[in-house]
N, C-alpha and C positions, 0 to 999 in steps of 0.2 A: 884646437883645430876645428872641432865641431861647432864651437861658438862662432868662429870666423865664417865657417860655411853657412851657418844659419843666418848670420848677418848679411852675407853677400846674397843669399837666396831671397831674403826679405827685401833687400834694396832693389832687386831686379824682379819684383813680384809680378809685374805685368806679363813679361815674357815667360816667367816660370809658371804662372797660372795656366796659360794655354798649354804649355808643355805638360803640366800635371794632368790636365783634363784629357789630353791625348793619351798619356800613359795609363790613366785610369781605365779608359775604354779598352785599350790594348790588353791591360792586365786581366780584366773580366773576360774578354773574348778568349785570351790565351788560356785562362783557367778552364773555360768550358771545353776547349779543344783537348787540353791535357786530361781533363776528367773523362772525356769520351775514350781516349786511347787507354787510359788506366783501366776503365771498366772492361773494355774489349779484351785487353791483354790478360787481366785478372780472370775473367770468365773462361777464356780459352785455356788457361793453365790450371784450372781447377781439375781435381780428379774426376774422371767420368763416372766412376761407379760401375763400369762394365768394360768388357774387352771384346772387340769384334774381330781381332786378328784370326785368320784361318776359319772364319765363319761364313756360312752360305745360307741363303734362303731357297728352299725348293718349292717350286710352284706345283700345287696339287689341285686337280680339277676332277669333275665327274662327267661322264658321258651323258648326253641327253637322249631322249627317245628317238631322235632323228638319226642316231648312229646305228649301223647294222650290228655293232657289237654290244649294244645296250642290253643290260639284264633287267627286265621289268620286275615290278612287285617285290623289291628288296625291303625287308622289314627293318625297323630301327635297330634291332639287335644284330641283324646281319650286316648292316652298314657300319655299326660300331666294331664288329668283328673284322670287317675289311680294313678299317682304319688301324686297328691294333696289329693286323698282319703286315700292313704296309710299314708301320712304324718299326716293327720288329725286323723286317727285311733291311730297312735302311740302317738300323742299329748294327746289324751283322756285317755290314760292309767293312772291309779291312781298314780303309782310310778313316772311317768315322770314329770319333772319340765319344761324342755325345749327340743325341738328337732330341728335339723337343717339339711339342705342338702348343700353340698359344693363340690368344685372341687379342689383337690390338696391343701388343706387348713389347715387341722387339725394338731395339734402338733405331733411331732415325725413321720414325714412323709417325706420319701425320694423323693417324686415326687413334682415338682415345676412348677408353671405357672408364666409367666411374660407378660408384655405388655408395649407398648410405653406410657411413662408418661412425661408430659411437663407442667411446670408452667412458664408463661411468656416466657423467653428465656432459662430457666434452665431445665436441665435433671438430673436425679439421676446419679451419677458417677459410681455406682456399680449396680449389678443386684438387682432388687426389687421383692420380692415374691408377686405375685398378688393372693389374696385370694378372690375368687368370691363365695359368700355365700348367703344363705337366712338370713334375719335379725336376727333371734334368735341365730345364730352362736355365736355372741359376748356374749350372755347370757349363752349359753352352756359352753363356756370356760372362761367366766368372764373377758373379756377385760375391761380395764379402760382407760379413757382419761387422757392426760397429765395435764389437768386443773381440774381433779377430776370428770369427767363425769362418770356416772354409766353405767353398761352394758345395763340397760333398756333404758337410754337416747341414747346410741350409737345405739341400735336396732331401735329406733324410727327414728333416722337420716337416717339409711339405708332404712327404709320403705319409707321415703320421696324421695329416689333416690340420696341422698348425698353420698359422699365417705369419707372414713377414711384413714388417712396416719400416718405413724410413725413419731415421732417428729424429727427423724434424716434423713428423706428422702433426704433433700437437704443440709445436714450438711457441705459438702465440699465447698458449695458456701456461707456459713455463714448465711443460712436462716433456722430458726427453724419452725417446723410445727405449733406451737401455734401462730406464728406471721402471718400466712397466712390463718387461719381458716376463713371461710366465703367467700374466694376467689375461683376462678375457675381453674380447671385443664383440660388440653387436654389429652384424653385417646384414646387408640386403633388406634393411628395415624390419628384420625379425628379432624381437626382444625376448623370444622364448628360448633362444640358443646362443651360447657364447662360443667364440673361436679363440683358442689359446694362442697367444703371441709367442712364437717360437724364438724369434730373434729380431733385433733391430739392425737395419741395413745402413751401410754408408750411403750417403745421398746419391741417387741415380740421376745424372743430368739428362735433360731432354735432348740436347744436341751439343755440339762442340763449342757453341758460342754463348753458352749460359743457359739459364733456367727458363722454363715455361711455367709461369706461376711461381710456385716455391719448390717445384720438383718434389712434391709429396707423393709417396708411393705406398701401395698396398699390393702384396703378392699372395695369391691364393692358388690352390690346386683343386678345382671343383668342376668336374665334367669337362675339362679343357680338351681332352682327346675327342670327346663326342662332337664338339662343334667348332673347335679352333681352326682357323684358316691359315695360320702361319706355321710352316714346317721349317725349322732351322737346325743346322748341324754345325758342330765344331769338328774340323778335320785335325788329325794328329799332326804334330810338328814334323815337317819334312815330307808330308804326303799331299800337300795341296797343289803341287804342280800338275796341271792338266786334269784337275779333279772334275771340273765342269764337263769337259769333253768325255772323260771316261764314264762319268755317271750317266750322261745322256745316251751314250752308246749302249748302256745296259738298261735304259729306262723301259723300253717296250718288252724286253725279255724278263726282267726281274720285278719291275714295279708296276705292272698292270694287275690290280687286285680288284675284283668285282667291277664296279663302274669307275673306279679311281684310276687316274693316269697322271704321269708327270708332264708338265708343260714346259718348264725351263728351270735353270739353276742360276742364281745371281750371287756374286760375291758381295759381301757387305761393304767392301771398298767402293764398289759401284753404287750400291744403295745409298751409302753415305754421301758420295759426290752428287748424286742426282737429287737427294733430299735437301742438301744444303746449298745447292747452286744459287738459289735466290738470296740466301743469307750471305753467301760468299761474295756475290756480285754487289749486293747492297753495301756491305762493309768495305769492299774494295773501292767502290765509287765514293763512299763517304771519306775514306782515308785519303784518296787522291784530292778531294775537295779540301779536306782539312790540311793536307800537306801544302796545297797551293796557298791557302790562307796563312799558314805559318811562314811561308816564303815571303808573302806580302808584308806580314808583320815584321819579319826580320829586316827586309829592305827598307820599310818605313822608318823603323827605329834607327837603323843604321844611318840612313840618309839624314834624319832629323839631327842626330848628335854629331854626325860628320859636318853638316852645314853649320851647326851651332859652334863647333870647335874651330872651324875655318874662320868664322867671323871674329874669333878672339885671338888671332895671330898677333896683333899689336899688343894686346894685354900680356900675352906670353913673353913677347920681346921685352916689354917694360919690366916684368918680373925678373927676367934673366939679367937685365942691365943692373937691377938693384940687388943682385947677388943670390937670387933664388936658384937652387939646383934643379936640374932636369927631373930628378926623382920627386922632389917636393912639388913641382908644378904638375907633374903627371899624377901624383897622388891626390892633389887638390881637385883637378878636373874630374878624375874618376870618382872621388869621394862625393863631389857635388851631385853627379848623376845618380849615384847609388843612394844618396840621402833622399833625393826627391823620390826615387823609386820606392824606398822603404816607407816614406810617409804615404805615398799613393797606395801601396799594397795594403796598409792597415785599413784604409777606406774601402778598398776593393773587396776585402774579406767580407764586409757587410753585404755587398751585392752578391758575392758568391753564395753566402748562406741563404740569402733571400731566394736566389734561383733554385737552390736545392729544396728549400722549404716549399716553394710553389711547384716542385716536381717537374721542372723544365729541363733538367739534365738527364743523364743516363740512369736507368734503373739497374741496381746492382743486387743480385740475389743475396738475401740475408740481411743487408742493412738498408735496402730500398734506395732512397735518393740522397739521404743526408746522414753522414756519420762524421764525427770530428776527426777521426784518424784519416779517413779518405780525403776530406776537405783540406785538412792541414797539409797532407802530403802533396796534393795537387797544387796548393798555394805555394808551397816550397819549390816545387819543380818549376812553376811559372815564374817565380821570383828569380831563380837561378838562370833560366833561359833569358829573361829580360835583362838580367845583370850582364850576361855574356854579350848580348846584342849591344847594350849601352857601352860596355867596355871596349868592344871592337870599334864601335862608331866613334869613340873618343880617341882611342889609342893611335890609330893610323894617322889621322890629321895632326894630332898633338905631337907625335913623333917627328913628322915632317916639319912642323912649325918650330920645334925646338932645335932643329938642325939648320934653320935659316939664321943668318947673321942678324942680330938685333937691329943694326943700322939699316940693313936692307929691308927688313920687315917694316920698320917705322917709315922709311922712305916711300915704300909702296903704299902705305896707309895714307 
């Protein structure tokens, strides 16, 4: 069967050559589209490494000397005491489960802090987000350790002055975070003091659509209460209804401490939507464009093979006159299209690899632009999609042709 198909394809090499070139271009373009959707879906379904359900950010500000209620000449110790008092009052609220203060640390945050990190002679190869927080931060957002440490256990480590690192912090040097737990890091460019690694964290994603850099993380608890500007709370299950309204109703009465006052309360659902709006719009527009391109590819391949099969009605009639069954004719036509597709796909793989090598496709956290598993899967999906398009483009006109009387078909010819 295959020998006959090869012979027929070779004898019709002129028309098949142009068809193969068209399919080659379509295969590479379709692979690029499939790769984009694969990366987008893969990144979106990765574990976040945090949980923002029932979480809120409380806006805290200080009065200026233009306010009649401003208290002048507050010392640093008095300001710190005011912050501690405010934190304590928020923590005592019945609905609040945990409350934290942090600096450039909470999820869906476009502001970042970094610091010098060194383990032995190793440094992170890419930027690591430094999350300086009060210990309860890991309970507010439910961080988990790579060895199964609970948020409560992680908070206790921060209380002891230990630091937390993401498991991938030194991945480019072949060192996993879990392998160096209990050892010391040099931070802030100070080599005279080491900070004990309390635990290795599951990777903390930068947002829902994948990584920013490599999502490297360092979590410390060093004077966060003194200068942190992010006040975040986790509300107990079932107590989040009307939390914002109820909290703001009590803001002036309970949470005016020194020069500090409450400006607003925002749900992390709202923060997430606002932060990711540009990402969401960009991905939605790209998906619409890709979907339109897929539709054109489908219609193009469908039309090409539909027209090609329509041109062979007389050939189908002759084969039926000579005793060929409908199933054998159908199998031959489908087999010819799939055989050309298989040969073209082998050539297209080279172009797919070249595109990945030149980093022209989507960046994927962990394996960058090129990995054999990812490339192979996308090639397979592209092949299956094109096989379906080709089969549909052949099946319908072939089915109609095989139900035309041979004499009528030859007469029309």
